[in-house]
N, C-alpha and C positions, 0 to 999 in steps of 0.2 A: 789752702793758700788763694788769695785772691789774685789771680793771674793777670786780670784786667789792669790792676794798679801797676804791676810790674811792667806789663807790655806798654802801658801809657808812658811810664817814665823813660823807659829805654828807646821807645819810638821818638819821643821829643828830642831825647839827646842826640840820637843818631840823625835824625833829619836836620837839626840845627848844625851838626858838624858837617853833614853833606852840603848843606846850603852855603856854609862859610867857605868850603873847600871847592865849591863848583866855579870853573872859570872857563875861559874861552882860549883855544889855542890861537896865538897870535898870527900863526902862518896860514892855517886852514880854517880858522873860525869855527872849528868844532868844539862842542861843550866837553870838558874833561874835569877830572878831579885833580886839583892842585894843592897837595898836602902842605906845601910851603905857605899857603895863605893862612893856615891855622896859627903860625907864629904870631901873626899880627894881633891875635885874640888872646894871647897868653902874656899877661904882664904882672909880675909879682907885686908891683906897687899897687895895682888897681885891686888885686885879691886882697891885699892886706887893709886897704880902705874900707872895702864892702864887707868882707868876712869879719875883720877885727872889729870895725865899727858897730856892725849889727850884734856881734856877740857881746861886746862891751856894754851896748845900750841894753841888751836883754838882760844881762847880769845886774844892771842897776835897777831895772824894772821889776824883776821877779826874784823871789827866793829861791835857794837852791834846790828845794824839792821838786820844782817844776822841771828843772834840768835832769833830775834822776829819773823822771818819768818818761823821757824821750825814747829810750829803748822800748818800753812798754807800749807807747803811742805808735811806734812803727810796727810793732807786732799786731796791734789792732788794725793797722792799715792793711798789711800784707797777709796777716794770718788771723783774720777775724773769727770770733765765736759766732756760729750760725744759729740765728734765732727763727724759729718756725712757730708763729703766733697760733696757726691753727692746731698744733699739737698741744699747746698750752690750753687752748679751749676745750679740746678733747679730754685732757686730763682733769681740768676743773669740772667738766660736765659728769665724768665718772665719780669724782668726790662728791658732788651734789647728790647723785643717785645714792651713794653708800650713806651718806648723812641723813638722807630723807628716809630710808629703810631702816637703818641700825642707830641713828642718832649721832650727834657731832662727835661723841667720844670715840666712835668707831674709826675716825680718821686718824687717830693716833697710831694705829697699828700700820698704816700706809706710809707714814712720814719717813720711814728709813729708806724707801725707794725713791724719794724725792730728790733730784740732783740739784735743783734751783734753790739757793739759800733764802731768797726773798720769799718764795712760795712757801718754803718750810716754816719760816718765821711768822708769816701771815696766818698760816693754817693753825700754828701753834697758839697764837692769840685766841682764835675762835675756840679751839679745844680747851683752852685755860678759862674759857668763860669771861674773858674781858668785854666789858661794855661795848656795844656796837659803835657808840660815838667815839670811844677812845680808840678803837681799832681804826676808824676812818681817819682820826687825827694822826695815829701813829704811821699809818701807811702813806698818808699824805705827806707828812713831814720827810719821810725817807725818799719819796719821789722828788720832792722839792730839793733835797740835799743832792740827790743825783743829778737833777738838772743843773744846779748851780755848779757842782764839781765839774760837770762835763763842759759847761759853757766857758768856765775859766781855762780849761785845757785848749779848747778851741780858739779862745782869745789870745792864748799864748802864741800860737802860729800866726794868727792874724796880725798880731803886733809886729812879729818878725816880717811879715810881707809889707808892713808899713815902713819899718826902719830901713830895710835893704834899698829900696830905691831912693830913699832920702840920702843914704850915705853914697849912693852912685852918683847923686847930683853933687854931693860934696866933692867927690873925687873929681868930677868934671870941672868944678870952680877951682880946685887945686891946681889941675892941668893947665886951665887956661891962664891962671895968675902966673904960674911958672913959665908958660909959653910967652906971655907978654913981657916978662922980666928978662927973657933971653932971646929976643928977636934976632940978634946978630949971630947966635950959636946955631948952626944948621942941625948938629946932632942933638942938642938939646930941644930944638923946635919939634923935631920928629918924636922924640920920646914923651915930651910933654903932651903933644896931641894925641898919642896913644892912650896916655893916662886920662886925658880929658874925655875921650870917647868910650874906651872899653869899661871904665868903672860903670857907667850907666847901663851898659849892657849886662854886666855882672849883676847889678841891683835888680834889674828886671828879671833875670833868670832865677835868682834866690827867691823872689817874691811870688813869681808865677809858676815856678816848677817844683818848689819846696813848700813855702809858708802856705799859700792859699789852698793848694791841692790837698795838703795834709788836714788842714782846718776843715775843709768841705767833707773830707772822708770820714773824720772823726764826727762830724755832725751827723752824717748818714748812719754811721754805727750807732750813735746815740739814739736816733730816732727809732731804729730796728729794736734796740733793748727797751727803750721807753715804752714802745707799743705793748710789748710782752708784759712788762711790769704793771702797766695800767690794766690790762686784761686780768692779770693775777689779782691786783687790788679790787677791782670790780666784782670779779667772780667770787672771790673769798667773802666779801661783804654780803653778797647775794645768797651764798651758803648759809652764812650766819643768820640771814633774815628769814631762812626757810623757803626761799622761792623755789618754784617748780624747775626741775633740771632742764626741761625742754625750753623753757622761758630764759633760763640763764644762758643756754647755748646761743639762742637767737639774739639775746641782747649782747653778748660779747661779739658774735660775728658781725653786728652793725658797727662795731668799733674798726674793723678792718677795711683797708683801701679796697676799691672794687677788684683790682687785680688779684687780691688775696681772698676774697670772698666768693670767687668763682667756684664751681664744682671741682675743677682740676686742682685748684689750690686747696680746697677743703680735703681733698683726697690724700694730702700729705706731702705735696711738692715743696721743696725748700725755697725760702725766699732768698736765694742768692744765686 
């Protein structure tokens, strides 16, 4: 589990609640927690405007399959697959040594031990003697598809982050219009002022505590997965070209960020 994601979300909620409930004792002037102050930030009308408006706009903007993927996306955020690029490089180097000694067909016996579907499919293309140019195109197309698919998922949450503040502002306008229309009614004045202010608050929360953080985390997960798939693609093509295993290892290590190409990282530390 990605404990930092959970801690970050809970920490933000707790600190926001504490800041809302923090007040001063009118008699002593001491700072204290006044839970009654939270009531001013709970307004069903404001929630309906922001949540209802955002969900409605998202339903108009995206097909249903995007909404079905939300549980999967949350799993990726909080329970990510761990990608260790140095392990992929070590595995590809071993395959290169095997192919150099016993030929490409010898790799077929080792495919049952491969867990990564992309690596297995890539090596199968080589074992089946598919032309190098076609292998490059096929692997490149799959990486492009992965990039496009993940970008769409990230865009889904970024669009949510755009809609939520906009509906928060819409709620503010609604509250101000109703406020001006009922200036003589003290009760209506207070409730409309609450709607006018709290809706913007809700919109900012949805955008900056849900939409943008999920989009950014999905982008980070994509970069981790993409790095490993690029390593596989480059490594398998080098194996097909008959490159020296040591050269392949050095070539693939150059694809890693500095933090991962250090001796400690090469020793097998996880990138999480």
